[in-house]
N, C-alpha and C positions, 0 to 999 in steps of 0.2 A: 492447495496443491501448489507447492513452488519453493522459492527460496528462503534460506535463512542466512544470517552471517553474524559475526561478532564484530563490533564496532570498537574502535580505539577513537574516541572523540578528544579532539585537542583543541582547546580554547586558545584563541590567538587575538592580541590587540586590534589587528586589522589583517586583510588577506595579503600573502606574501606577494613580491613582486620580484623579477629577475635581477634588478638592479637598484641602487639608492637605499635609502634608510630602512626599506621594507624588505630587503633581500635576506637579512637575517632578523628573526624575531624569536625571543623568548616565549615557549609553551606557558601561559598562565596557570592552566590545569589541564589534567588529562585523566580520562577515565575508561574503563573497559566495560562495555555494555553490551547485552544481547539484542539483536535487531534483525535486518533483512526483510523484504517486501512482505512475502506472506506469512512469515512468521510474526510478524508485527500485526498484521491485519487479523490474523486469527486470534492472537492474544487480545486484542482491541475486542474482537467478538465476544470473547469470554467474558471480559470485564464488562461488558454492556448486557450480560445476562443470558447469551445464547451457548447451546451445548456445541462443542466444537472438537475436531481431530484434524491433526496436522499430518499431511502426506508430503515428505520431503527427505533430503539425505544430509546426514551428518558425519562428521570425520570420527575418529577415536582418540581425541586429544582432549587436553583440559576445557578447549573452548567449547567442544562438544557437550562437555560435562556442564558447562555455565549455560548454554543453550537449552540442555535438556530441563534443567532445574527451573530456568526461567518460564518455559513453558509449562512444565508439570505443576510449578507453583501457582499457576493461574487457571488450574483446572482443565488445560487442553489434552485430549486423549492422544497419546504418543504410541499407540500401539502400532501404527502405520508408518513410523518415522524408521529409516534405514540408516545403518552405520556402514561406513566405507574406510577401506584404510588409506586414507589421505586427511591432510589437515582440514578443519573446518573452514569455511569461506570467510573472509575477513574484510573489513574495511577501514581505512583511514579517513576521519572525518574532520575536515576543518572548519572551525565555527569562528566567525569573528565576531568579538565581544560587543563590538559598537552596532552589530547588525541582527545578529542572532541567526542569520542565513549560513548556509554549508556548502563547502566543495566535498564531494565524494570521491576517494581513491580506493579501488577494490581489487581483489584478485581471488580466483576460484579454481582450484585443481580440477581438471577434466574427470578425473574419476568419482566426483560427486554429482556428475551429470545424471538427472532422473530419466529414466527410460519409460516409453509407453507399456513395456512388458512389467515394469515395477508397480503398476497402479492397482490397488486394490478394489477391482471392479465392483463387489458386493457393498462396499462402503459408499463408493460413490453412486450407486443406483438407490442407495436408501437416504440420501442426504436431501434436505429442502433446498439448499444453496450449495453450490461448488464453486469457490473462487481460485482462479488461477493467475499466474503472472506470466511474464514473455521471456523467463530467463531460459527454462528449457522447453522451448516451443513446440516440440513434438509431443512430448508428454503432456503439456497444457491443452493441446488441440485434441489428443486421445482422451482425455480426463472430461474436457467439455462435451464431447460427442457421446461418451457413455452416459455421462449424468443428464444431458438433455433428452436422449433417447429414453431415458427412465422418467422424464417429467420434471427433472429439477431445474431450477432457474441457475444460470452460470453467469457469475460476475467475473470481472478481469481487472488486472493492473497492467496497462500496456504504456510503457514508459519509452519506446523508441519505434519508428517506422522502419523495421527491419524486413528482411526479405520475405518472412512468413507472417507479416503482420496481417495482411489481408485475410489469410487463412485463419488466423486466430479470430480475428473480429468476427469473421462468418461463423465461426464454432460457438460462441458464446450468445448469451442472451442478451446480456447488458454490459456493452464495453464502457469501461471507464478509463479515460486517457489521461496522461500527462499534458500540460499545457500545450506544449507545441506540436504534438503528435498528429492531432486531426489536420492542422495546416500543411504539415510536412507531407502527408499521406495525400491530400487533395490539391496542394498548389493554392488553396485560398488564402486570403489575406486576414482573416478575422475567424475566431473560434465559431461564431455562430453559422456564418457561410460555409466553414469546415463541415460542421455536423450536418448540415443540410446536403451538402454533396454527398456525404457517407450515408444518408439515408436512401439514397438510388440503390444501395445494395445491402442495408441492413434495415429490417423494419421494427426493431425494438427501441427501447430507450437507449439514448446516446449520450454519455455524459463526460464532461471534461473539467479538470480540476484547474483552478486559476491562480494558486497560490494566495497571497493576501487578498486577492480581489474576490475571493469566494469560488464559486462553482455555476457551471451551466449545463442544461439539459435539454435534449430536443424530444419532446413526448407527442407523437405524431408529427404534425406541422407546427406544434406549438413551442418557442422557446421559452424556456423557464430558467431564470437566473435568480440567485441569491447571493449577496454580497457577504465578504468574510467579516469575522468580528475583530475589533480592534482589542489587541492584548500587549501586554509587555512581553515581547519575545525574548526567549532564552536560547532554545534551540528549536529549528524546523526539522530536524532528522525524523523521519518517520511520520511527518503530519499527513501526507499523502495516503500512506497505508491506514492511518486512523481513521482519516475521512472515509475510505473505502469500508470500514467496519461500521461506522456510524452509518453510512447509506444502506448497508445489507440489514442492519438492526431496524431501521426504519421502514424499509421495502417488506421485511418480512410481518411488520405489524400493519402493513396495509395503508400507510401513510400516502397522501397526495404528492406530487413531485416537489412542489415547493416545501413542503413539510420534510421531506427525506432530505432535500439540500441543506436546509436550515439544521437539522439536528446533525448532519455530518459535518458541516462547515463549525459547528459549535464543538464537536468532539476533537476536530482537528485543531481548532484555535487553542483548547485546553492542553493539548498535546505540546503546543509551541511553548508553552509557561514552565516546560519542565525539560531537564536534560535528558538526551538518550531517547532510542525508539520504543523497545517493549517497557523500559521502566517510566515512559510518559503516559501511557495509556490510561484514559479516565474511565471511571465506572458509569453505568447509566445514570445513577443518582447525582452525581458530579454534573453531567452533561445537563441534566434537567434543572438542577439549582442554577447553572450557569445561564441556562436560556431564562428562566425566570428573572435572575438578576439583571439581565440586559433587556427585560420587557419584550422578549421576543415570542413568548409563548411556546407551546409543546405541540 
């Protein structure tokens, strides 16, 4: 349940600067690809062998058709996607050729806002896992509440320490945070201390992604960490979203925390070797082959 966007990915020789030789840069390559937080996660879940459905809003333009075809082509159930009279959300993503890291500039018409009244309650009540992001927070909290009341696990993509972050964290079973969020929420100076501070108000698994350094999870009172995998980075767009899909797939298989993080890190690493968000998602067999090649086991 959450956001989608069409990305215009521009590859640059370096990041722009307001003055000097980097104030004007020729775009080395550009490509329009489907992406967005939850759309990428659900696409990756499908590629990893899960049966998936997407709940979110699309426009009625060519970008909506691109997004629809990308999700449908990966076997995602789109019966619960809604079309609005607005342009589909989009992002301009600047990728520095020398690093593979990216800067994201985005826009989204308010008409695309997903509301609690839009949610398919029956679908949410039947799911094993419901994944939400923090774009339309009211809908995310409502979806999480419906799903948890029906006994489902609810995972999250929390990218910012916004006004309703605490309410969203409380609503989900397994909060998965972007790197800086736990520290911003708690005032702690390290991810592990921040997760321990969040433990005071949340009893479940607490996870934070750490970019190239891997990921960390608080399981009860135990910190579990797994390093990232070294790969030749092409584009990090969507890596965190793919991590969440890998985490969900491993969680549903009943793997222990260290194995969940290792599988999710491997999925994210593979996605970084390919351009784009949804086009970069790996299959389960690819992730397992990658882990074997790294000697990391399954």
